[in-house]
N, C-alpha and C positions, 0 to 999 in steps of 0.2 A: 417307286414309280417304274424303275426298270424291271422289277419283278412282275408288275402288272403287264408291262409290254411283253415280257417273255411268255406269260400265261396267255395273253390275247393272241400272240403269234402262234403258239402251240395249238390253241383251239381252232384258229383259222386253217393252219396246216392240216389238222386232224379232219376238219370238214372237207377240205379239198380231197384228201386221201380217201375218206369214206366214200365220197361220190365216185372217184376214179377207180378204186379197188373193189368196191361193193356194187354200186349201181351199174357202172359201165362194164364190170366183169360179168355179173349175172344177167344183165339186159332185161330178163323177165324176173320179177321178184319171186323168191321162193314162197311156197304156200305158208300162210300164217304170218307173213311179214307185217309188222305194225309200226306205227310211228314211235311208240316207246322202245321197241326193239332197235329201231334205227338210231334213236338218240343214245341208247346204251352202247351201241357199236361206235358211235361218234366219240363217246368218252374213252373207250378202249383205244381207238385210233389216235386220239389227242394225247393220251399218255405215251403211246409209242412214238408219236411225232415229237413230243417234248424230249424223249430220250435221244432221238435223232438230232434235234436242235441243239441239245447240250453237247453232243459229240462234234457237231459242226463248229460250235463256239469254242470248245476246248482246243480243237485242232487248227482253227483259223481257216478252214476250207471256205471257199467262196465260189460264186459263179454257178454255171450249169452243173459242174461236177459235184458241188455241195448238194444240189437238189437230187441228182441221180444217186449218189452214195447215201444220202440221207434216206432216200426211198428204200434202199437195200437194208439199212438198219431197221427201219420201220417194218419192212417185210419179214425179216428174220425174227424180230420180237413177236410180231403177230402170229406168224406161222409156227414159231418155235415154242412160244409160251402160251398164247391165248388159245390156239386151236391144235397145236402140235402136229401139223401135217408134214413138217420137214422130216419127220422120222418115218413116214410112210413112203413106200416105193423108193427107199433110199438107194443111191444118192440123187436120183432124178429130181426129187422134190426139193433138193437144196437149190436148184436153179428155178424150177417152176413151182411156186409162183414168186418167191422173194426177189429174184434177179430179173426174170423175164417179164413180170408184171409190175410189182411194187416199185422196183428200181427204174426199169426202162420206161414203162408206160405212165405210172402214177408220178414218179419223181421226175424223170427226164422229159416226158412228153407234156403231161398236163401241167405240172408245177413249173418245170424249167421253161417250157414253151410259153406258159402264161405270164411269167415274170420277165421274159427276155425283152430287150429293147428293140422290138421289131416295128417296122412301119405298118400302117394299117393294112396295106395291100398284102404284105407278107404274113401278117397275123391272120387275115382272112384265108389265105392259101393254106396256112398251117392247120387251121381248124377244119377246113374242107377236107384235107387229106386225112385228118384224124377221124372225122365223121365217116369217111369211106372205110377206114380201117375197122372201126367198131361195127359198122353195118355188115361187113364181111364176117366179123366175129359172131354176130347175132345168128348166123346161119346154123350154128351148132345147137342152139338152145331148144329147137323143136324136138331134139332127141331126149331132152331132160324134162320138158314141160308138156304135160298132156293138154293143157289149156293155154292158148296163146292170146295175149291181149291185142287190141287194135291200137291205132295211133293215139287215141285219147288216153288209154291206160298207160302207154309208154311215155306220153308227155308228162303225166302226173309223176311217174316213177323216176324219169330221167331229167326232164326239163325243169320241173318245179324246184328240186334241190339245186339244179344248175344255176338258178338265180342266186342262191346262197354262195355258190362258187365264185360268181362274179364279184360279190361283195368281199369274199375271203381273199381272193387274189389282190383286189385293191387294198385291202387292209394290210396284208403282208408287205406290199410295197410302201404303203403309207407309214407304217410303224418302223420300218427299217430293221437293222440288225440290233437286237436287244443286248444289253450288257448288265445283267443282274448280278447280285452278289454270288460268290462261289457256292454257298450252301444251297441256293435256289436251283442251281444246275444239277445238284445231286438228288433232288427230291424224286423225280420220275424214274431215273435209273435205279435208285434204291428200292422203289416199289416193284419194279420189274425184277430186280435181283431177288427180293424176298419171295415173290411168287415162283420164280425159277427154282430156288432152293427147296421150297415146300414141295414142288412137283418132283424134284429129283429124289427127295426123301420118301415121298408117298409112292411114286411109280418109278423106281430106279431102273435105268438102262444105260449101258455104256454110250449109246448114241447121243445122250444129252451133253456129253463133253464136246460135241461138235459146235454147239451154239456159241460158247465163249470164244472158241478159236476163230470162228467166222467173224465175230464182232471185233476181235483184236485185229484181224486182217483188214477189216473195213476202217478201223482206226488208223492203221498204217497207210492205207490208200488215201484217206482224207488228209493226212499230213503231207503226203506227196502231191496231192491235187493243187495245193497252193492257194493263195488268195484270189479273189475275183469280185466283180461287182455283185452285191447282194441282190438288189432288185431296183428297178427304175420306178420312181414315183410317176404314176399316170392317173389321169382322171378316170372316174368310175366307168364312164361310157366306153373307154378303150378296151375294157375287158368283156363287154357284151358279146363280141364275136364268138366267145367260147360256147355260147348257146347254139351255134351252128351244129355242134356235135350231137347233142340230144335230139334236136329237131330232125336232122338227117336220119338218125337211127329210128326215131319214132315213125317216120313216114316211109323210110326205105325198107326196114326189116319186114313189116307185114306184107309189103309187095313182093319181096323176094321169097318169103315163106310160101306165099300163094303160088308163085311160079316154080320155085325149085324144091320146095319142101325142106326137109332136114339135110344138111350137108355137114359131115364130120370134118370140120376144119381145125379141130383142137390140136391134133398132133403136129401138123405142119406149122400151125401158129405158134405152138409152144417151142418147137425146135428152132424156128427162125428167130423168135424173140429171145430165147435163151442164148443162142450163139451171138446175137447182137449185143446182149447185155454183158456176157463174159468178155467179148471182144473190146467193149468200151472200158471195162475194168482193167484189162491188160494194157490198153492204151494209156490210161491214167497212170498205171504203175510204171510203164516205160518212160513216159514223159517226166515223171517225178524222179526217176533214176538219172535221167539226162540232166535235169535241173541240179 
C-alpha cells in the first residue's frame, strides 16, 4: 500500500513539475507539440520526481526546503541525463535551469507555495505575484516563436493542464509522506543511474563527473535542511487559486506582445533567479551548520 502511495505521489509531483518546468517555461508550445509528447514528458518528469522523493525520504528533509532541494535534484537529472544541457555553456548551465528554474520556481514557488499552510488571502496574493512573474517572462518568447497564439490557445496550453495541477497538489497533501519498503525507493534512482552509465560509455566526457558530485552535494544539503511539515491537508477548492497564474498569462501576454513586441528578458531573469537560488542553497547550508 505504501508503495502505491509512493508511486501516486511521484506521478502527482511529476505532473506539477511538467506543468511548471515545461508549459510555464515555454509559454508558447514548440512546433509539433502533441498530447502523446506531453504524456511522455510527464513520465520522464515523474521518474525524476521519484528520484527526488526518494532522496527526500532517505535524508528526512521536510518543509519548503524539501520542495526546493527536491526540485534541484529533479532539474539536474532532467538536464543532466534526459537532455544533457548542463554540459552546454559550462558552467552557466549548471545554474540555469536546474537551480534557477527547476529548484527555485518549480520546487520552491509552485510546489512549495502550493503546499504551504497559507490563508486564502495570502494564497491569492502568491499566485497573483506568480502570474505577474510569468507574464513578464512571456515577453521573451516572440523572439523564438514566429507565430504567437491568442488567449484561447494559451488557455488550452496553460490553464487546461493547470486543472490537473489543482488535483495533483491536493493529492500530494492528501496522501502525505509515503513510507514504502526500502527497495521501492531504489527503483527510480537505479533507472536513472543505468541511463547515466550508458550515456557515459556511449558519449564519454569528463564533464559527466559533475552530475554525481552535484547530487551528493544536494544529498548533504537535504540532510542539513532538517525535518519540517510535509504538506497540509486542504480541500480541493483551496488549490483552485493556482489557476490565477495561467489565466493571467493567457490574457496578459498577448496584450503585452501587441504593445511591446519582443523583449529579451532572458538574461536578467536567469541571473536574478540563479543568484536567488544559489543564495537559498547557501542559507540552507549555513542553517544546517549552525544546527
